[in-house]
N, C-alpha and C positions, 0 to 999 in steps of 0.2 A: 826405775821406770814405773810410771803410773799408767794403768791401762783402763780404758773405758770399754765396757761390753754392752751391746744392745740387746733388747728383747729378753730381759732377765727371766721371763716366764717360760722361755723355750728351751728345749733340750740341747740345742747347739751351744747356748750360753753356759749351761750347766757343765757340759763336756769340756769347754775351754777352761772354766774355773778349776775343775778337777785336774786337768792336765797341768795347769800352773801350780797347783798345790803339790802335785807329784814331783816337781823339780825344785821344791822349796823356794819358790819365787818370793823375793823379799821386797818387791815393790807393792804398790797399792792397787787393789782391784775394785773398780767402781762400776756399778751396773745401773741401767735405766730401763724403765718400762712404763707403759701407760696404765697398766693394771696394778693397783696397790697390793694385790695378793699374788705376787710373783715370787716363786720359791728361790730364784737366783739372788734376790735381795739379801737373803739370810745366809747365803754362801759367800757374799762379797764383804769387803771391808767397809764400804759405804754404798748407799744407793739413793736414787732420786726417781720420783714419779714425774713423767714428762707427758706432753700431749701426744696424740697420734702422729705418726711420721709425716702424714700429708697435711697436717694443720699448719697454718701460717706461722705460728710462733714456735714451731718445733726446733728449727735451727738456732734461733736466738737463745732458747732455753739450754740447748746442748752446748753452745759456745760459752755461756755463763758457767756451766758445770765444769767445762774444760779449764777455764781460767781459775775457778775456785779450787779445784782439785789438782791443779798443775798436771793435767793429762798430757802424756807424751805420745800415746798410741791409741787408735781406735781400730777394733777388729770387727770383721763382718760376720755377725751371728744371726742376722735376720734379713729377709728379702726386701721388705718394704723400706726399712730404714736406710739400707745402703743406696737405694735409688735416690732418696732425698739428700743424703750426705754427699754422695759422689757428685751430684749436680751442683752442690755448693762447696766443693772441695777447697776453693780458693780462700774461703773464710777460715777454714781450719789450718791451711798452710800458713796463713798470715800470722797465726799465733803459735806456730811451731808444733802443731799436732800432726803426727804422721798417720796417714790412712793406709793400712796394709790391706788394700783391696783393689779390685779392678776399676778401670775408668768408667765414667758414666755411659759412654757409647757402647762399650762391651756389655755392661750390666743390662742396658735396655734391650739389646739383641736377645740376651738370654731370658729376660723376664717376659718377653712376648713370644709365645710358642710358635706362632706363625712366622714371625720374623726369623726366629732361630731356624725353623725348617727351611725357609727360602734361602737363608744365608749358607746353610751347610749341605743341602740335599745333593748337590752336584759333586761334592768332595768326600762325603762320608756316608755310611750306611745308616739310614733313618727309616722309621716306619712311615708309610704313606700317611700324609696329614692333609686335611682339607677343611675349608669353612662350610662345606656342603656335605652332610653325611650320606647323601644319595650317591656320591661318587665312590663310596666304600661298601663292601659287603658286610653283612652282620655275622658275628658280633663285632662291635667296634668300641673304642674308648671315647667317651665325651669328657672333655676337660676344659676348665676355665682358660681362656686365652691369655689372661694376664694375672699377675700378683696372687697366685695361689700357692698355698703351702699346706703340708700335712694332709694331702689328698682331699682337701676341701672341694666339694663340688664335682669330684671325679665319679663317673658312673660307667659301668659296662652295660652297653645297650644290646640286648639280644632280640627284643621284640618291639613292635610299634608302641606298646604300652610303656616300655622303658624310655623310649624317646619322648613320649608325651609327658613323662614325669620330670623331665629336665627343667631346672629352675632358670628359665631364660630371662626372667625379670631381674634376677640377681647377678647372673653371669653371662658374659659373651663367650660362646663355646667354640672350640675347635674340635674336630673329629679325627681320630687316629686309628690306624690299623691295630687290630687286637693282637697282642703278643702273649701267648700262653706259657712260654718257657721260663727258664730260670732267670731271676732278676738279680742284678748286681748294683751295688753302690760303690763308687770308686772315689776315695778321698785323695785329692791331688793338691800338692803345694807348689806354687810358682813363685819366683822372685819378682821384684818390681820392674824387671825388664822383660817380663813374660817368658822367662826360661823355666820350664818345668823342672822341679827338683826331685820329687818322689811321688809315686802313686801307690795307694794301698787298696786293692780290690777286696770286696767281701760279698759273699752271697747273702741275700736277704731271705733268711729261713722263715721268718715270721714278721709281720708288720702290724702295728696298731696305730690307726689314724695317720698312716703314711710314714711312721717312724719305725725303724728296725727295733724289734724287741728280742729277736734272736738272729745272730749273724755269724758267718764263718769266714774268717780271713783266708784268702787264697793267694798263691803266687802264680801269676799268669802274665808272662812277658808280652803276649799279643795284646791283651787288654791294656796293659800299662803303656805300650807304644801308641795304641790308638788314642788313648786319653791324652798323652803328651802332644800328639799331632793336632788334636782338635783344640787344645788349650792354646797352642802357639798360633793356630789359624784364627782364633777369636781374640787373640792378644789379651788373654786373661792374666790376672795378677793375684797373688795371695792365695788363700785357701779356696778350693773349688770342690763342689760336690756333684758328681756325675752319675746319672742313672742310665743303665743299659739293660736290655732284656732280650731274650731269645724268641725268635719267631717260630711258627709251626714247623719249619724245616731247620731249626737249630742255628739260624743265623743271628748273631748278636748285633743289636742295633742300638744307637744312641736315642734315648727317649727324651731326656732333658738335661740341662746343665744349670746348676745354681752356683753363682760366683760368691760363695760364702761357705762357712763351716756347715757341715751336715749335722742332722740331729743325732746320728750314731757315730760321729767322728771320734768319740772317746775310745771306741773299739780299736782304732789304730794305735792309740797310746798304750792300751793293754797288750797289743801285739808287739810293742817295743819301738813304735815310731811316734814319738811325742811331737806333734806339729808345733806346739808352743815353744819347745826347746829349740827346734830348727828356726822358727821365726825370730826368736830373740837373738840367737847366735848370728843370724843373717843381718839383722838390724845393727847389732853391736860390732859387726865386722870381724867376728871370731871365726867365720867360715862355718861349714857344716860337713858332717860325715854322712855316709849313705847307709843308714841302718837297714838291715834286712828284716822284714816283718816275720813274726812267728805265725805259723798256720794254726790258729786257735779258733775255737767256737765260743761265742760270748752269749750268755743269757742275761737278760736285764729284768729288773724288778723295781717296784715303787719303793721310795723311802720317804717317810713322813717328816714334815717340818711343822713345828708347833710355834705359833706366833702369838 
């Protein structure tokens, strides 16, 4: 099996490649990115520089790569790319490429924080969210409404000065109840019928640019069940990265859902739950077992690539 990975410069792609290497994957790993200096290029078997995901020729370039490299499977390792790819899924299906990811409709609900809030607020516990910050008390979170990753554009607003510093020329903002408690990332895997297979929660002990740099895997059945329920509700497929955080009164709330691999998902592999092994077994019809994650703490550090 030959696999195409998106956004080779991002940590989600790097984690998937490491997870594949850990199971001695004998297929070909191909990666793409619009940045020629993407570290994932040099972890892959081959790579290609492609246009930005929202450029008109992106899909055409990707289809040519799939044909040239005999790609069997594309995995979701980037938010922007999966929007464009899922919207054009019929082109990939026509050449025999499997997309192990959610459908376009579900991806678009998750990619727009206001749509996500309105869809889920009556069925799940979410922080109060609004397009008007005046409906919230301070402090509150200001976040880009769409297509944000790595905490870009996110700001805690405590004063009028903080609000005036928001880059409204660059971002359309939503405003969200401030949650000061423990933050969790939950890596979830669903099959292609939207049946959740496994969820691995971890506490975010430290983050850098929105990515976990220190994390602690925990076993919490309540968190797992809540994540299964919301994944089924949104009809999500493939890998899903869920963010939850505690309020001032220790109530855990869904903050956002990314229907792709998370930047820290390799921590689940280190805890004994290799999502790539589960995905390949599912696709190949070999079935899957239910591994129990080890409760470990993971510290991450930079590794250099010389080109």
